[in-house]
C-alpha positions as CSV (number, residue, x, y, z in Angstrom):
1,M,13.0,16.5,-5.7
2,K,16.2,16.2,-3.6
3,R,18.6,13.6,-5.1
4,V,20.9,12.1,-2.3
5,T,23.8,9.8,-2.2
6,W,25.2,7.8,0.6
7,T,26.0,10.3,3.6
8,V,26.3,8.1,6.6
9,S,29.3,9.5,8.4
10,A,32.3,7.5,9.1
11,L,31.5,7.7,12.7
12,A,28.0,5.9,12.0
13,I,29.7,3.4,10.0
14,S,32.1,2.5,12.7
15,A,29.4,2.2,15.3
16,A,27.4,-0.1,12.9
17,A,30.6,-2.3,12.6
18,L,30.7,-2.5,16.2
19,A,27.0,-3.2,16.7
20,I,27.2,-6.1,14.1
21,G,30.5,-7.2,15.1
22,T,32.0,-7.2,11.6
23,A,33.6,-4.7,9.2
24,A,30.9,-2.5,7.9
25,P,30.3,-2.7,4.2
26,I,29.0,0.4,2.2
27,Y,25.4,-0.3,3.2
28,A,26.2,-1.2,6.8
29,A,22.6,-1.3,7.9
30,A,21.8,-4.2,5.4
31,N,23.4,-6.4,8.2
32,L,20.9,-5.2,10.7
33,P,18.0,-7.9,10.0
34,T,16.5,-7.9,13.4
35,S,15.3,-5.0,15.8
36,N,18.6,-3.5,17.1
37,V,18.5,0.0,15.3
38,S,20.0,2.8,17.1
39,V,18.0,6.0,17.4
40,Q,21.2,7.9,17.6
41,L,22.4,6.5,14.3
42,A,18.8,7.1,12.8
43,K,18.9,10.7,14.0
44,K,22.5,10.9,12.4
45,D,20.8,9.9,9.1
46,G,18.6,13.1,9.6
47,E,16.1,12.1,7.1
48,V,13.7,9.4,5.8
49,H,12.3,9.3,2.3
50,G,9.2,7.3,1.3
51,F,7.9,6.0,-1.9
52,G,4.4,5.3,-2.7
53,M,3.1,6.7,0.8
54,P,1.0,9.7,0.2
55,A,-0.5,11.9,2.9
56,N,-4.0,10.8,2.1
57,W,-3.4,7.0,2.1
58,A,-4.5,5.5,5.4
59,N,-3.8,8.6,7.5
60,L,0.1,8.3,6.5
61,G,0.2,12.2,6.7
62,D,-0.5,12.3,10.3
63,M,2.0,9.2,10.7
64,W,4.8,11.0,9.0
65,A,4.2,14.1,11.1
66,S,4.2,12.2,14.4
67,F,7.1,10.2,13.6
68,E,9.0,13.7,12.6
69,K,7.8,15.3,15.9
70,K,8.8,12.4,18.2
71,Y,12.4,11.7,16.6
72,G,13.2,15.1,14.9
73,I,13.9,13.2,11.7
74,K,13.0,14.9,8.6
75,T,10.3,12.9,6.6
76,V,10.0,13.3,2.7
77,Y,7.4,11.8,0.8
78,Q,5.2,13.9,-1.2
79,A,7.0,13.9,-4.6
80,E,6.8,10.3,-5.2
81,G,3.7,9.7,-2.9
82,N,1.5,8.5,-5.7
83,M,3.9,5.8,-7.1
84,S,2.3,2.4,-7.9
85,S,3.6,-0.7,-6.1
86,A,5.4,-1.7,-9.2
87,Q,6.9,1.8,-9.8
88,E,8.2,1.9,-6.2
89,L,10.3,-1.4,-6.7
90,Q,11.5,-0.4,-10.3
91,A,12.8,2.9,-8.6
92,F,14.5,1.1,-6.0
93,Q,16.3,-0.8,-8.9
94,K,16.9,1.9,-11.2
95,E,18.3,4.2,-8.6
96,K,20.5,1.8,-6.6
97,S,23.7,3.6,-7.7
98,H,22.3,6.9,-6.6
99,P,19.6,6.0,-4.1
100,V,16.7,8.4,-3.2
101,G,14.0,6.2,-1.6
102,D,14.4,4.6,1.8
103,V,11.1,2.8,2.5
104,G,8.1,1.7,0.5
105,D,4.5,0.6,0.8
106,I,3.2,-2.0,-1.8
107,G,0.5,-4.4,-2.1
108,I,1.2,-7.9,-0.7
109,S,1.0,-9.4,-4.0
110,F,4.1,-7.5,-5.0
111,G,6.0,-8.7,-1.9
112,P,7.5,-11.9,-3.6
113,T,8.3,-9.7,-6.5
114,A,10.3,-7.4,-4.4
115,V,12.4,-10.3,-3.1
116,Q,12.9,-11.7,-6.5
117,M,14.2,-8.3,-7.7
118,G,16.7,-8.2,-4.8
119,V,15.9,-4.6,-4.0
120,V,14.8,-4.9,-0.3
121,A,16.5,-5.5,2.8
122,P,15.4,-8.0,5.6
123,Y,14.4,-6.6,8.9
124,K,12.2,-7.9,11.6
125,N,11.0,-5.2,13.9
126,K,10.3,-5.9,17.5
127,Y,6.5,-6.6,16.9
128,W,7.4,-9.4,14.4
129,N,6.0,-12.2,16.5
130,Q,2.6,-10.5,16.6
131,I,2.3,-10.4,12.8
132,P,0.4,-13.5,11.5
133,A,2.5,-15.6,9.4
134,D,0.8,-15.4,6.2
135,L,1.2,-11.7,6.3
136,K,4.9,-11.4,6.4
137,D,7.9,-13.0,4.7
138,K,9.7,-15.5,6.8
139,N,13.0,-14.1,6.2
140,G,11.8,-10.6,6.9
141,Y,11.8,-8.9,3.5
142,W,8.3,-7.6,3.9
143,A,5.5,-7.6,6.4
144,A,1.8,-6.3,6.3
145,A,1.1,-3.2,8.5
146,Y,-2.5,-2.7,7.8
147,Y,-5.4,-3.8,5.3
148,G,-8.7,-2.3,3.8
149,V,-11.5,-3.8,1.7
150,I,-12.2,-3.0,-2.0
151,A,-15.2,-0.7,-2.3
152,F,-17.0,1.7,-4.5
153,E,-16.2,5.4,-4.1
154,V,-19.5,7.1,-5.6
155,N,-20.1,10.7,-6.5
156,T,-23.8,10.7,-5.6
157,K,-24.4,14.3,-7.1
158,K,-23.6,12.6,-10.5
159,V,-24.8,9.0,-9.8
160,K,-28.2,9.0,-8.4
161,D,-28.7,5.0,-8.4
162,V,-25.8,4.0,-6.1
163,P,-24.4,0.7,-7.2
164,T,-24.2,-1.9,-4.4
165,T,-22.9,-5.0,-6.4
166,W,-20.2,-5.7,-9.0
167,K,-23.3,-6.8,-11.3
168,D,-24.8,-3.2,-10.9
169,L,-21.6,-1.7,-12.3
170,L,-22.3,-3.4,-15.8
171,K,-25.7,-1.4,-16.0
172,P,-25.9,1.0,-18.9
173,E,-26.3,4.1,-16.9
174,Y,-22.8,4.2,-15.7
175,K,-21.5,4.3,-19.1
176,G,-18.1,6.4,-19.1
177,L,-18.3,7.0,-15.3
178,I,-16.0,4.2,-13.8
179,G,-12.3,4.2,-13.1
180,V,-10.0,1.5,-11.8
181,A,-6.1,1.2,-11.1
182,D,-4.0,-0.8,-13.5
183,P,-3.7,-4.2,-11.9
184,R,-0.4,-4.9,-13.4
185,Q,1.1,-1.9,-11.6
186,A,-1.0,-1.1,-8.6
187,G,-1.8,-3.6,-5.7
188,E,-5.1,-1.8,-5.4
189,G,-6.1,-2.6,-9.0
190,F,-4.9,-6.0,-8.5
191,D,-7.1,-6.7,-5.7
192,A,-10.0,-5.3,-7.4
193,V,-9.8,-7.8,-10.1
194,V,-9.5,-10.7,-7.3
195,A,-12.6,-8.9,-5.5
196,A,-14.5,-9.2,-8.9
197,A,-13.5,-12.9,-9.3
198,Y,-14.6,-13.7,-6.0
199,A,-18.1,-12.1,-6.4
200,N,-18.4,-13.9,-9.7
201,G,-17.5,-17.4,-8.4
202,G,-13.6,-17.2,-8.5
203,S,-11.0,-16.5,-6.2
204,A,-7.4,-15.6,-6.0
205,S,-6.5,-18.9,-7.4
206,N,-9.0,-18.8,-10.1
207,I,-8.8,-15.2,-11.4
208,Q,-10.5,-15.6,-14.5
209,P,-13.8,-14.4,-13.5
210,G,-12.4,-11.3,-12.5
211,L,-10.8,-10.7,-15.9
212,D,-13.9,-11.6,-17.6
213,F,-15.8,-9.0,-15.4
214,F,-13.5,-6.2,-16.5
215,K,-13.3,-7.3,-20.1
216,K,-17.3,-6.7,-19.8
217,L,-16.8,-3.4,-18.4
218,K,-14.4,-2.3,-20.8
219,Q,-16.4,-3.5,-23.8
220,N,-19.7,-1.8,-22.7
221,G,-17.9,1.6,-22.2
222,N,-18.7,1.7,-18.3
223,W,-14.9,1.7,-17.5
224,N,-13.7,5.0,-19.1
225,G,-10.0,3.8,-19.1
226,S,-8.8,6.2,-16.4
227,N,-7.0,5.6,-13.3
228,V,-8.3,6.4,-9.8
229,G,-7.4,9.1,-7.2
230,T,-8.5,12.3,-5.5
231,S,-8.0,14.5,-8.7
232,E,-10.0,12.2,-10.8
233,M,-12.9,12.5,-8.3
234,Q,-12.5,16.2,-7.9
235,T,-12.6,16.9,-11.8
236,G,-15.3,14.6,-12.4
237,Q,-13.2,12.4,-14.6
238,N,-14.7,9.6,-12.6
239,A,-18.0,9.4,-10.8
240,I,-17.3,5.9,-9.7
241,Q,-13.9,4.5,-8.5
242,I,-13.0,1.1,-7.4
243,V,-10.7,1.7,-4.5
244,W,-9.9,0.9,-0.9
245,N,-12.6,1.9,1.7
246,Y,-10.1,4.2,3.4
247,L,-9.3,6.1,0.4
248,G,-12.9,6.9,-0.6
249,E,-13.2,8.0,3.2
250,S,-10.1,10.1,2.9
251,D,-11.5,11.8,-0.4
252,Q,-14.7,12.8,1.6
253,Q,-12.7,14.5,4.0
254,Q,-10.1,16.0,1.8
255,L,-12.5,17.5,-0.6
256,K,-15.0,18.1,2.0
257,N,-17.7,16.4,-0.2
258,D,-20.7,15.2,1.4
259,D,-21.9,13.9,-2.1
260,I,-19.2,11.1,-1.9
261,K,-20.3,7.7,-0.6
262,V,-18.3,4.6,0.1
263,V,-19.9,1.4,-0.5
264,V,-18.7,-2.0,0.1
265,P,-20.3,-4.4,-2.5
266,S,-22.6,-6.9,-0.9
267,D,-21.8,-9.6,-3.5
268,G,-18.2,-10.0,-2.4
269,T,-15.0,-8.1,-1.9
270,V,-11.6,-8.6,-0.5
271,A,-9.4,-7.6,2.2
272,G,-6.0,-6.6,1.0
273,P,-2.8,-6.0,3.0
274,Y,-0.2,-3.6,2.3
275,V,3.2,-4.3,3.2
276,E,6.3,-2.3,4.3
277,V,9.6,-2.7,2.7
278,I,13.2,-1.1,3.1
279,N,15.1,-0.3,0.1
280,K,18.3,-2.4,0.2
281,Y,20.3,0.6,-1.2
282,A,18.3,3.0,1.4
283,P,20.4,6.2,1.6
284,H,19.2,6.7,5.1
285,P,19.1,3.1,6.4
286,Y,18.8,3.5,10.1
287,A,15.9,6.1,9.9
288,A,14.3,3.6,7.5
289,R,14.5,1.0,10.1
290,L,13.4,3.2,12.8
291,L,10.4,4.3,10.9
292,N,9.5,0.5,10.3
293,E,9.4,0.2,14.1
294,Y,7.2,3.2,14.5
295,L,4.7,1.9,11.6
296,F,4.2,-1.3,13.8
297,S,4.2,0.2,16.9
298,D,1.0,1.0,18.9
299,A,1.1,4.6,18.0
300,G,1.5,3.6,14.4
301,Q,-1.1,1.2,14.3
302,I,-3.7,3.3,15.9
303,S,-2.9,6.0,13.2
304,Y,-3.8,3.5,10.6
305,A,-7.1,3.0,12.4
306,E,-7.8,6.6,12.5
307,G,-7.6,6.7,8.7
308,G,-10.1,3.9,8.3
309,A,-7.6,1.2,7.7
310,Y,-7.5,-2.1,9.7
311,P,-4.2,-2.3,11.6
312,V,-2.4,-5.7,11.5
313,R,-1.8,-5.8,15.4
314,L,-5.4,-5.0,16.1
315,K,-5.8,-7.7,18.6
316,Y,-2.9,-6.3,20.4
317,I,-3.8,-2.8,20.8
318,K,-6.6,-0.7,22.3
319,L,-8.1,1.7,20.1
320,P,-9.2,5.1,21.3
321,K,-13.1,5.5,21.8
322,S,-13.1,8.0,19.2
323,V,-11.9,5.4,16.6
324,H,-14.6,3.4,15.0
325,L,-13.6,1.0,12.3
326,P,-16.5,-0.2,10.0
327,P,-17.4,-4.0,10.5
328,L,-15.9,-6.2,7.8
329,P,-18.7,-7.6,5.4
330,K,-19.8,-11.1,5.9
331,K,-18.6,-12.2,2.3
332,V,-15.1,-11.1,2.3
333,E,-11.7,-13.0,1.4
334,F,-8.4,-12.1,2.8
335,L,-5.7,-12.1,0.3
336,T,-2.6,-13.8,2.0
337,G,0.0,-16.0,1.3
338,D,2.0,-16.0,-2.3
339,L,-0.2,-14.4,-4.9
340,T,2.5,-14.7,-7.5
341,K,0.4,-16.9,-9.6
342,A,-2.6,-14.7,-9.9
343,Q,-0.5,-11.5,-10.4
344,N,1.4,-13.3,-13.3
345,T,-2.0,-14.0,-14.7
346,V,-3.2,-10.7,-14.5
347,N,0.1,-9.3,-15.9
348,S,-0.1,-11.7,-19.0
349,E,-3.7,-11.5,-19.7
350,W,-4.9,-8.0,-18.9
351,Q,-3.8,-6.5,-22.2
352,S,-5.1,-9.2,-24.7
353,E,-8.1,-10.1,-22.7
354,V,-9.4,-6.7,-21.2
355,L,-7.9,-3.9,-23.1
356,G,-7.9,-5.7,-26.6
């Protein structure tokens, strides 16, 4: 991993000072809270480094490649691609005196945490008014770009009776086969707990049924204690994973495995948005903001859809005829607004109630 320090030239800093009308601080772009980023300054940055944005996640690999081709700005993301939401924010905080990452992609429940930690910079791109109010921070610190639904990724070669409900996952035939992300660290895992709560009479404001469900899944040995990922499916560590629909579909393509089936549970699921953040201490601040513009542009939003994710600006764009997003299930709850209380409950109770 290439470690970088602040390298914006004196010319870039001077130009930034003129653009904002004040003497530029060390992190000049922190004073660019709205859409007026200069492509020229972004190109001078020469690079943009992403945390928690792997190539197989919602078609981000193609997104990075398209951005690099369009602007000639190098993209770096592979080394830290699999960071969880919490790890991304922790890295921003830990590395602020020698920053590496410029941008991050985190679950919406971690948005308020990012603001509280003081590690993200406000920026309202030019599509800001087309993003629903409950899917963005009013001060510009984060905004949702896309969402998926929690689903079961199943290897049908190892699982003959494919589960279609949360209740099914408790069957003894799935002993040791199920993986789920740590909900204290990953937005995907947190939303899985909310989805389980929703299917069992709860909600984001009543998370207890979800904790109770995973306690049972752990006690009966069906959850094998592992995380989720392409490698876990490839090696056979997991035969069932609780993941975003677009990640299951990505595994199908990446592993070229027709035995992998993605099932949205019929007894309830959640649609979980992921939000884009810019590191307050970004070493390539202008490139970071230009990438943010691209992620929310028509081209970026279509790219998400090509990866099976639902773009946040769907009503404002026209998808190519080749793109067919799966219809949303009837029983689905959108996770919006401040989820801090639910996240805090999971953080405090997961170890004692579920892991034991």
